C-alpha positions in Angstrom: 96.0 208.3 58.3 94.1 204.5 58.0 94.7 204.0 53.9 98.2 204.5 54.3 98.9 201.1 57.0 95.7 199.8 55.3 96.5 195.8 55.0 99.1 196.2 57.4 97.6 196.2 60.8 98.6 193.0 62.2 101.4 192.5 60.4 104.7 193.7 62.1 105.9 197.2 62.3 109.1 196.5 61.8 107.9 195.1 58.5 105.9 198.3 58.1 108.6 200.5 58.5 110.8 198.2 56.2 108.4 199.2 53.8 108.6 202.8 53.6 111.8 202.5 52.5 113.2 204.1 55.4 116.9 203.5 55.9 118.1 200.9 58.6 119.3 203.3 61.2 115.9 205.5 61.1 114.1 202.2 60.9 116.4 201.7 64.6 115.4 205.3 65.9 111.7 205.0 65.1 111.0 201.3 66.4 113.4 201.7 69.6 113.2 205.5 70.7 109.9 207.2 69.3 107.6 204.0 69.5 110.0 202.2 72.5 107.8 198.9 70.5 108.5 195.1 71.5 109.6 192.9 69.2 106.5 191.4 68.4 104.4 194.7 68.2 101.9 195.3 65.3 101.6 198.1 62.9 99.2 199.4 64.5 100.2 198.9 68.0 103.6 200.5 66.4 101.8 203.5 64.9 99.8 204.0 68.0 103.0 204.5 70.0 104.3 206.4 67.8 101.7 209.0 67.8 101.3 209.2 71.4 105.0 210.3 71.6 104.6 213.3 68.9 101.8 214.6 70.4 103.6 214.9 73.4 106.3 217.1 72.4 106.0 220.6 72.7 103.6 220.3 75.4 105.5 220.9 78.7 109.2 222.0 76.7 110.8 220.2 73.8 110.3 216.5 75.4 107.6 215.1 75.6 108.4 213.3 78.8 107.8 214.8 81.9 109.6 213.5 85.1 109.0 214.8 88.9 112.4 216.3 91.3 113.2 214.1 94.2 112.4 210.5 92.4 109.4 208.5 91.5 108.3 209.2 95.4 106.4 212.3 94.3 104.0 210.5 91.9 101.5 210.5 94.2 101.6 213.8 95.0 101.3 214.6 91.5 97.9 212.7 91.6 96.9 214.3 93.8 96.8 217.8 92.6 95.8 215.9 89.4 93.0 214.4 92.0 92.1 218.2 93.4 92.0 219.8 89.8 89.1 217.1 89.0 87.4 217.8 92.0 88.3 214.3 93.5 88.5 213.0 97.0 91.9 212.4 98.0 92.1 210.1 101.9 95.9 210.6 103.4 96.9 208.8 105.8 94.8 206.1 105.6 95.4 202.9 103.9 92.6 200.1 101.9 92.0 197.2 105.2 89.5 195.3 103.8 87.4 195.2 99.9 83.5 195.6 99.9 82.8 192.7 97.2 79.3 192.8 95.8 78.2 189.3 95.7 75.5 189.6 93.0 78.4 191.2 90.4 81.1 189.6 92.0 82.6 193.4 91.9 84.5 195.6 94.4 81.6 198.8 95.3 84.3 199.9 98.3 86.8 199.6 101.0 87.3 199.7 104.0 90.4 202.0 105.2 92.6 201.7 108.6 90.6 203.9 110.4 87.4 202.0 110.4 85.5 204.2 107.6 83.9 203.0 104.3 84.4 203.8 101.3 82.7 203.5 98.3 83.7 203.4 95.0 82.8 202.0 91.0 86.4 201.0 90.5 89.8 200.5 92.2 92.9 200.3 90.6 95.7 198.4 92.5 98.6 195.8 92.5 97.4 192.3 90.9 98.5 190.6 93.6 96.0 192.0 96.1 93.2 190.8 94.3 91.5 187.9 95.8 91.3 184.7 94.0 87.6 184.5 93.6 87.7 187.9 91.9 89.8 186.9 89.3 89.0 186.1 85.8 90.8 182.4 84.7 92.0 184.0 82.0 94.0 187.0 83.8 97.7 187.3 82.8 99.7 187.3 85.7 103.0 190.2 85.0 105.5 191.3 86.6 108.1 194.1 86.5 112.0 193.5 86.5 113.4 196.4 88.4 117.0 197.8 88.9 118.7 200.2 91.0 122.3 201.6 90.4 124.4 204.2 91.6 127.2 205.5 89.4 130.0 208.6 89.7 129.7 208.9 86.1 126.8 209.4 83.7 125.9 207.4 80.9 126.2 210.6 78.8 127.8 213.7 79.9 126.4 216.9 79.3 126.7 220.3 81.0 122.9 221.2 81.0 120.7 217.6 80.7 120.3 216.6 84.2 118.0 213.3 83.3 118.8 210.8 80.5 115.7 208.3 79.1 117.5 205.4 77.4 115.3 202.5 75.2 117.5 199.4 75.6 116.7 197.2 72.3 115.9 193.3 73.6 118.6 191.2 74.3 118.6 188.0 72.2 115.8 185.6 73.3 113.9 188.3 74.9 110.8 190.2 73.4 110.8 193.6 76.0 113.2 196.7 75.7 114.9 198.0 78.9 113.7 201.3 80.2 116.8 203.4 81.7 116.0 206.5 83.2 119.1 208.1 85.1 119.2 211.3 87.6 122.1 213.3 88.5 121.9 216.6 90.8 119.9 218.5 88.9 116.8 216.5 89.6 117.1 216.7 93.5 118.0 212.9 93.5 121.3 212.5 94.7 124.4 214.6 95.7 126.4 216.4 93.2 129.0 213.9 91.1 126.3 211.0 91.9 123.7 209.6 90.0 120.5 207.3 89.9 119.9 204.8 87.2 116.5 202.9 87.2 116.4 200.2 85.1 113.3 198.3 84.5 111.5 196.0 82.1 108.5 193.4 81.9 109.4 190.4 83.9 110.0 186.8 82.3 112.0 185.3 84.8 114.2 186.8 87.8 115.3 191.2 87.7 118.7 189.6 87.7 118.6 187.7 84.3 116.4 190.1 82.3 118.1 193.0 83.5 122.1 191.9 83.5 122.5 192.4 79.6 121.5 196.0 80.0 123.7 196.8 83.1 126.6 194.9 81.5 126.4 197.1 78.3 126.0 200.3 80.2 128.1 199.7 83.3 131.5 199.2 84.1 133.0 197.6 87.3 
C-alpha cells in the first residue's frame, strides 16, 4: 500500500528496511535474495522488485524462476512459442541485413533480411552497438554486461534434488552492482554427470575479469 512507504519513495531502500525494525539478517535477505537490488536502489525500486518476486511465486512451482533445459540457447525457442501463442510471425533461417529508417521521423520502420525480403515493423529490439549513430539519442547511456562461464567438478550447494542453483552475490567493495550466479547440473541437461556449469553476470563497469573476480574468489577454489 502506497501509504506505508509515503515519503520514502526516493530514499534508499536499505534505510526503509531499517525503519521497519527488521533484524539485520532479514534486511540482508530481503535486499539481496528477494529484491536483488543494487546498492543505490530507491525504496520505490526495491519494493517494485520485491513485489515482482512475490507475485511470481507458485505460478509454475515453488520457485519464482524459470530456466530452460539444455542451457540458455533454448531461450529463442521460448520466444518462438510465445510469439505463436500471441499470433506473431517468427522468421526462421533469416537474419537482419539492413534497417529501414523513416528519415522524417528518424525511426526504424522495417528491416531487410538476408533473403532480400523487406519486413515492416513498428519496433525493433537489438543490441545497442548495432544502432546507427544518427538514430541514437545524445543522452543514451552506454551499458555493458560482464559475463563469465565456469566449469566445475563440485556444486556450490550440494543437494540430491536441486539441479539448478541461483545466487545473488552482494556488490564487492567499491562496486554498486550485485553478481548473479546460475549453476546448472546434469538434471538441467547442460553438462555431463559429475560436472557443473556456472554462469556469472553483472552490469559491466570495467573488464569482465575485474568485475567478476571478487565473486569468483568467493565461490571457487583452485
